[in-house]
C-alpha positions, 0 to 999 in steps of 0.5 A, a space after each residue: 520476517 521478510 524471508 519468512 514472508 517471501 517463503 509463505 508468498 512463494 508457497 501460496 503462489 505455487 500451490 494455487 494450481 493444485 487448489 483450484 483448477 478452472 478454465 477461467 482461473 489465473 495467477 501471477 506476480 507483480 511489482 510496482 511503485 507505491 506513493 503512501 501518506 496519511 490523512 491526519 486530522 488534529 483536534 489540536 492543530 499545530 502551526 507549521 506541521 504538514 504531512 507528505 507522501 513517501 515513495 517505495 517499491 512493492 512486490 506481490 502475487 495476484 490472482 483472478 477468476 472470470 465468472 462471466 465474460 465481462 466480470 471477474 473477482 481479483 486480488 493482489 496481495 502485497 507487503 507495503 510500506 504505508 507510512 508518511 513524512 511529517 514536516 515541522 517548521 518553526 518560525 524561531 529556533 526550537 527551544 529545546 534544540 535552538 540550532 534546529 528550525 526544521 524536522 522531518 519525521 519519517 514513519 514507516 508502517 508495513 502492512 500486509 494488504 489484501 484487496 478483494 475486488 470485482 473487475 468489469 471488463 470493458 472490452 469483449 473477450 475476443 479483443 486483442 487487449 483488455 481494459 478493466 475497472 476494479 473496485 472493492 474492499 481492501 484489508 490491511 494487517 499491520 506487521 511492523 513499524 519504525 521511525 527515522 528523524 532528520 533535523 535541518 539546520 544551516 549546515 544541512 541535514 543531520 539524522 537524530 536518534 529516535 530513542 526519545 520518540 514513541 512509535 505511534 500506536 496503530 490498530 492492527 486491522 485497517 479496512 478501506 476501499 480500493 478503486 483502480 484501472 488495468 490494461 492487459 494483453 496476451 503475451 503468449 498462449 497462456 500468459 497475460 501481461 498487465 499494468 494497473 493503477 489504483 487508489 486506496 483510502 482507509 475508512 477508519 481511524 487507525 490510531 489506537 484509542 488504548 494508547 495516549 494518542 499524539 496530538 489527539 490525531 485522527 489518522 487514516 491511510 491513503 495511497 496510490 500505486 502502479 504495478 506491472 505484472 504477469 499472469 498465467 492461465 491454469 487451463 484453457 486456450 
């Protein structure tokens, strides 16, 4: 699956100049770091259960079009692991596994994330570098899920089989809101380099209502990311 996605993204990247030829159009690639977690509201809360972020690298392609000297539309397509870690701590040994008092359940949810953003350029076009504020909807499409479980006892960490765990059923579509800040500068005549940081917040419950929902949770994706990238301006100076 990963190889197919790489091929598809590469074809999209190199076909863009033939699809759109405009002086204000640019495209490129980026890589960065994602800190992802989930906001989990339990209707039947459990004592000793906490959620934590997981941190993973990301890579993607980006594109932008300046339709005004201070405004542009932007996107940054990435495949991202938007999972989280759930930590269980028991005051006394767990009745079914008395040697364990703590568990870490890692849930890995891989999304194709497509933000559709409007950017406002704070500095004028003639400046040596730019500072942009970005905001807009972000569309996520669930591609793959997996689990990893750690049990913690007096001897340390032991990895357990996840065969007895059901992967929580999530909805395929996850819409949300993205806001961010970007700093960019010219690297060469037609190349820009940039660094951006942003936050994503899901706005719908992604638990699948057609499945027995674990603990009657209401769950939304949430993440922070930072990227560095390169963009090529198709035409113009």
